[in-house]
Backbone as JSON, one array per atom type, in Angstrom:
{
  "sequence": "XXXXXXXXXXXXXXXXXXXXXXXXXXXXXXXXXXXXXXXXXXXXXXXXXXXXXXXXXXXXXXXXXXXXXXXXXXXXXXXXXXXXXXXXXXXXXXXXXXXXXXXXXXXXXXXXXXXXXXXXXXXXXXXXXXXXXX",
  "N": [[-2.95, -11.32, -9.62], [-2.75, -11.0, -6.19], [-3.48, -8.71, -4.08], [-2.9, -6.55, -1.06], [-4.16, -3.43, -0.05], [-2.45, -0.91, 1.77], [-3.83, 1.24, 3.17], [-3.74, 4.58, 4.35], [-3.36, 5.32, 7.86], [-3.62, 6.11, 11.09], [-1.86, 5.28, 12.69], [1.62, 4.02, 11.46], [1.22, 0.67, 11.94], [-1.73, 0.8, 12.32], [-4.42, -1.43, 10.18], [-4.89, -0.47, 7.26], [-7.82, -0.52, 4.52], [-9.05, 0.41, 1.66], [-12.66, -0.53, 0.63], [-15.4, -2.06, -1.08], [-16.68, -0.49, -1.7], [-15.3, 1.75, -2.39], [-14.62, 2.05, -5.55], [-12.81, 3.69, -6.46], [-10.23, 2.43, -6.53], [-10.57, 0.39, -7.21], [-10.65, -0.12, -9.19], [-8.32, 1.02, -10.29], [-6.23, -0.31, -8.92], [-7.1, -3.07, -10.16], [-6.5, -2.55, -12.78], [-4.03, -1.91, -13.34], [-3.27, -4.76, -13.0], [-3.78, -6.56, -11.1], [-5.53, -7.92, -8.14], [-7.25, -6.56, -5.97], [-7.46, -7.55, -2.5], [-9.41, -7.57, -0.81], [-11.3, -5.83, -2.44], [-13.99, -7.15, -2.17], [-15.33, -6.2, 0.75], [-18.03, -4.58, 2.59], [-17.42, -1.74, 2.57], [-15.99, 1.59, 2.26], [-13.54, 3.34, 3.39], [-12.09, 1.61, 6.18], [-11.13, 0.01, 9.22], [-9.47, -3.37, 9.27], [-9.53, -6.56, 10.35], [-7.3, -7.94, 12.02], [-7.31, -10.38, 11.86], [-9.06, -11.58, 10.39], [-7.11, -10.44, 7.91], [-4.6, -11.68, 8.01], [-5.47, -14.32, 7.26], [-5.42, -14.69, 4.52], [-5.11, -14.48, 0.91], [-1.79, -12.36, 0.34], [0.02, -11.67, -2.7], [1.01, -9.17, -2.7], [1.42, -6.08, -0.99], [0.83, -2.89, -1.25], [1.42, 0.36, 0.02], [0.02, 2.9, 0.88], [1.66, 6.44, 0.97], [1.77, 8.88, 3.09], [2.59, 11.93, 3.27], [2.0, 13.38, 6.05], [3.1, 11.18, 7.85], [5.53, 9.88, 6.67], [7.42, 12.46, 5.88], [9.66, 14.56, 4.56], [10.47, 12.35, 2.64], [8.81, 11.32, 0.25], [7.76, 13.04, -3.11], [7.44, 16.36, -3.5], [8.66, 17.94, -1.2], [11.29, 16.61, -1.07], [14.4, 17.08, 0.05], [16.97, 15.57, -0.11], [18.41, 13.37, -1.34], [19.57, 11.06, -1.38], [18.45, 9.69, 0.72], [15.05, 9.25, -0.18], [16.1, 7.1, -1.22], [16.8, 5.55, 1.19], [15.16, 5.96, 3.59], [13.18, 5.12, 2.44], [13.62, 2.41, 2.53], [13.6, 1.63, 5.34], [10.94, 1.95, 5.43], [10.34, 0.07, 4.52], [10.83, -2.85, 5.32], [9.67, -2.15, 7.87], [6.66, -2.39, 7.06], [6.97, -5.34, 6.66], [7.94, -6.08, 8.74], [5.63, -6.45, 10.52], [3.43, -8.15, 12.38], [1.41, -9.41, 10.62], [1.43, -9.21, 8.99], [3.85, -11.06, 7.9], [3.95, -13.74, 7.64], [3.2, -13.62, 4.74], [3.21, -14.37, 1.12], [4.12, -12.02, 0.11], [5.71, -10.63, 1.77], [7.8, -12.61, 1.53], [8.47, -12.88, -0.7], [9.1, -10.2, -0.72], [7.94, -8.06, -1.9], [7.11, -5.59, -1.14], [5.79, -2.24, -1.86], [5.77, 1.05, -2.25], [3.45, 3.95, -2.41], [3.05, 7.09, -3.56], [0.93, 8.98, -2.26], [-0.02, 11.12, -3.61], [-0.13, 10.49, -5.89], [-2.08, 8.41, -6.89], [-4.94, 9.87, -5.6], [-5.26, 11.92, -8.1], [-4.48, 13.2, -10.98], [-1.94, 11.9, -11.83], [-2.54, 9.4, -11.4], [-2.56, 7.45, -12.94], [0.9, 6.92, -13.59], [0.98, 5.54, -11.63], [-0.63, 4.03, -11.68], [0.87, 2.72, -13.96], [3.63, 1.99, -12.53], [2.7, 0.28, -10.39], [1.7, -1.83, -12.26], [4.69, -3.02, -13.49]],
  "CA": [[-1.87, -11.19, -7.64], [-3.4, -10.93, -4.94], [-2.84, -6.77, -3.46], [-3.35, -5.94, -0.12], [-3.73, -2.03, -0.37], [-2.42, -0.74, 3.26], [-4.65, 2.49, 3.09], [-3.93, 5.66, 5.04], [-4.3, 5.58, 8.89], [-3.64, 7.11, 12.41], [-0.44, 4.8, 12.89], [1.94, 2.93, 10.47], [0.67, 0.28, 13.02], [-2.88, 0.27, 12.54], [-4.59, -1.71, 9.26], [-6.47, 0.23, 6.9], [-7.78, -0.3, 3.52], [-10.9, -0.17, 0.94], [-13.31, -1.57, 0.41], [-16.32, -2.21, -2.8], [-17.21, 1.47, -1.71], [-14.35, 2.79, -3.02], [-14.05, 1.53, -5.88], [-12.04, 4.03, -7.76], [-8.96, 1.99, -5.7], [-10.65, -1.41, -7.04], [-10.23, 0.69, -11.07], [-7.05, 1.21, -10.18], [-5.72, -2.04, -8.76], [-7.48, -4.15, -11.37], [-5.77, -1.5, -14.56], [-2.17, -2.31, -13.12], [-3.56, -6.35, -13.63], [-4.28, -7.52, -9.63], [-6.8, -7.38, -7.39], [-7.71, -5.92, -4.36], [-7.59, -8.07, -2.09], [-10.65, -6.95, 0.05], [-12.47, -5.65, -2.69], [-16.05, -6.92, -1.69], [-15.79, -5.86, 1.18], [-18.57, -3.62, 1.88], [-17.02, -0.39, 3.08], [-15.27, 2.18, 1.6], [-12.27, 2.97, 3.93], [-11.63, 0.76, 7.3], [-9.46, -0.86, 9.8], [-9.55, -4.35, 8.72], [-9.1, -7.69, 11.13], [-5.96, -8.5, 11.7], [-7.39, -12.34, 11.59], [-8.79, -11.48, 8.23], [-5.66, -10.09, 7.34], [-4.0, -13.38, 7.87], [-6.19, -15.39, 6.26], [-5.67, -13.85, 3.29], [-3.28, -15.22, -0.23], [-0.88, -11.69, -0.62], [0.98, -11.74, -3.24], [2.05, -7.83, -3.19], [1.35, -5.37, -0.69], [0.74, -1.54, -1.42], [1.77, 0.62, 1.07], [-0.1, 4.43, 0.74], [3.0, 6.58, 2.22], [1.19, 10.33, 3.34], [3.68, 12.88, 4.22], [1.72, 13.17, 7.35], [3.71, 10.13, 8.47], [7.07, 10.3, 5.91], [8.02, 13.37, 5.73], [10.35, 14.21, 3.39], [10.57, 10.97, 1.49], [8.24, 11.27, -1.17], [6.96, 14.61, -3.65], [8.34, 17.84, -3.71], [9.87, 18.63, -0.34], [12.88, 15.48, -0.24], [15.94, 17.6, -0.94], [18.63, 14.78, -0.21], [18.55, 12.47, -2.84], [19.76, 9.63, -0.71], [17.45, 10.09, 2.11], [14.6, 8.55, 0.35], [15.72, 5.76, -0.71], [16.81, 4.84, 2.89], [14.63, 5.52, 4.22], [12.22, 3.74, 1.35], [14.19, 0.78, 3.14], [13.02, 1.15, 6.16], [9.93, 1.64, 5.7], [9.23, -1.5, 3.99], [11.58, -3.02, 6.53], [8.86, -2.26, 9.21], [5.92, -3.21, 7.0], [7.22, -6.59, 6.73], [7.77, -6.99, 10.25], [4.5, -6.46, 10.96], [3.1, -9.67, 12.1], [0.01, -9.86, 10.29], [2.18, -9.23, 7.18], [5.53, -12.05, 8.38], [3.79, -15.26, 6.98], [2.59, -13.9, 3.23], [4.09, -14.7, 0.03], [4.81, -10.89, -0.36], [7.17, -10.11, 2.66], [8.86, -13.29, 1.62], [9.18, -12.78, -1.73], [9.75, -9.29, -0.96], [7.19, -7.9, -3.08], [6.06, -4.77, -1.15], [5.68, -1.26, -2.7], [6.02, 2.17, -1.66], [3.1, 5.1, -2.98], [3.48, 7.45, -2.32], [-0.84, 9.39, -1.71], [-0.56, 12.06, -4.67], [-0.55, 9.26, -7.25], [-4.13, 8.4, -6.67], [-5.81, 10.79, -6.08], [-5.11, 12.92, -9.13], [-4.53, 12.48, -12.21], [-0.92, 11.45, -11.58], [-2.72, 8.1, -11.02], [-1.46, 6.53, -14.01], [2.28, 6.59, -13.31], [1.2, 4.79, -10.07], [-0.06, 2.47, -12.54], [2.54, 1.61, -14.68], [4.12, 1.27, -11.5], [2.25, -1.15, -10.05], [2.16, -2.94, -13.21], [6.04, -3.19, -13.12]],
  "C": [[-2.5, -10.14, -7.39], [-3.17, -9.59, -4.04], [-3.65, -6.85, -1.8], [-3.24, -4.15, 0.06], [-3.71, -2.09, 1.33], [-2.53, 0.97, 2.83], [-4.01, 3.75, 4.13], [-4.29, 5.5, 6.57], [-3.28, 6.15, 10.06], [-2.17, 7.16, 12.92], [0.22, 3.86, 11.87], [1.13, 1.33, 11.0], [-0.58, -0.11, 12.28], [-3.27, -0.21, 11.02], [-5.32, -1.11, 8.9], [-6.83, -0.09, 5.29], [-8.91, -0.07, 2.76], [-11.13, -0.9, 0.12], [-14.26, -2.03, -1.18], [-16.78, -0.43, -2.95], [-16.36, 2.63, -1.52], [-14.09, 2.45, -4.53], [-13.37, 2.2, -7.36], [-10.16, 3.08, -7.25], [-9.2, 0.36, -6.37], [-9.96, -0.63, -8.56], [-8.44, 0.29, -10.7], [-5.69, 0.21, -9.63], [-5.77, -3.19, -10.31], [-6.91, -3.21, -12.99], [-4.28, -1.83, -14.38], [-2.6, -4.6, -12.99], [-3.72, -7.45, -12.46], [-5.29, -7.04, -9.72], [-6.96, -7.19, -6.27], [-8.85, -7.35, -3.78], [-9.46, -8.28, -1.09], [-11.49, -6.49, -0.66], [-14.08, -5.64, -3.3], [-16.21, -7.05, -0.37], [-16.5, -4.53, 1.87], [-18.43, -2.76, 3.08], [-16.25, 0.72, 2.3], [-13.83, 2.44, 2.29], [-12.31, 2.71, 5.52], [-10.65, 0.03, 7.6], [-10.48, -2.43, 9.16], [-9.22, -5.14, 10.12], [-7.78, -7.66, 10.33], [-5.99, -9.83, 11.07], [-7.53, -12.57, 10.17], [-7.55, -11.28, 7.42], [-4.99, -11.36, 6.81], [-4.13, -14.7, 6.88], [-6.22, -15.51, 5.0], [-4.45, -14.05, 2.47], [-3.01, -13.43, -0.5], [0.19, -12.03, -1.43], [2.07, -10.25, -3.4], [0.67, -7.3, -1.64], [1.64, -3.83, -0.97], [1.09, -0.77, -0.42], [2.06, 2.33, 0.86], [0.79, 5.06, 1.39], [2.03, 8.63, 2.1], [2.53, 11.07, 3.9], [3.94, 13.12, 6.01], [3.15, 12.46, 8.02], [5.21, 10.0, 7.98], [7.52, 10.9, 5.59], [9.3, 13.67, 4.71], [11.8, 12.7, 2.36], [10.19, 10.97, 0.16], [8.12, 12.66, -1.5], [8.23, 15.04, -3.17], [9.33, 18.09, -2.66], [11.19, 17.29, -0.15], [13.83, 17.0, -1.02], [17.31, 16.85, -0.69], [18.14, 13.67, -1.32], [18.43, 10.66, -2.56], [18.19, 9.04, -0.07], [16.2, 8.65, 1.78], [14.94, 6.75, -0.11], [16.0, 4.7, 0.59], [15.76, 4.8, 3.75], [12.97, 4.93, 3.46], [12.14, 2.2, 1.8], [13.46, 0.7, 4.19], [12.12, 0.94, 6.27], [9.35, 0.46, 4.96], [9.29, -2.51, 5.18], [9.93, -3.12, 7.94], [7.5, -3.01, 8.85], [6.13, -4.55, 7.06], [7.25, -7.31, 8.13], [7.09, -6.97, 10.87], [4.2, -7.8, 11.24], [1.93, -10.38, 11.09], [0.39, -9.93, 8.64], [3.53, -10.67, 7.23], [4.35, -12.92, 7.38], [3.34, -15.1, 5.34], [3.37, -13.81, 2.2], [4.67, -13.21, -0.31], [5.52, -10.44, 0.3], [8.05, -11.38, 1.65], [9.54, -13.07, 0.17], [9.7, -10.98, -1.82], [9.13, -8.29, -1.92], [6.5, -6.22, -2.4], [6.67, -3.38, -1.6], [5.1, -0.16, -1.66], [4.84, 3.19, -2.72], [2.73, 5.62, -2.19], [1.25, 8.62, -3.14], [-0.92, 9.91, -2.85], [-0.19, 11.41, -6.1], [-1.48, 8.61, -7.36], [-4.37, 8.75, -6.96], [-5.94, 11.63, -6.87], [-4.25, 12.41, -9.45], [-3.48, 12.07, -13.21], [-0.97, 10.11, -11.73], [-2.38, 7.22, -12.47], [-0.32, 6.15, -14.05], [1.8, 5.91, -12.27], [0.08, 3.12, -10.78], [-0.21, 1.43, -13.44], [3.55, 0.86, -13.62], [4.15, 0.13, -10.96], [2.45, -2.78, -10.85], [2.91, -3.77, -13.63], [5.64, -4.53, -12.03]]
}
């Protein structure tokens, strides 16, 4: 499965990802049985051209979600158990409506997944791998 990993960015519309110089992300995605479509690009973490994204065969989109952009949705700060589900759906819709992704199989098949940043950069990444493999 070809995965586009939408990394943290300054705005939700900005398209950043991880390339070959960030091997931990490639290993993480590979361990889940998928392939990072940006895994061969010559950088660690950068903006990618929307035209490049548009030309890719994307089966799933994984969105790294930071509390900075999505407060009270993930992590230990969540007080209302209904809020994460509602906000999560809003975030997925926001991503699926971006022009750069609307044509993808990921959007057509509703395979847009949200991943709290704390699950990647900590020993908790085993949880994220299991989540992605599912």
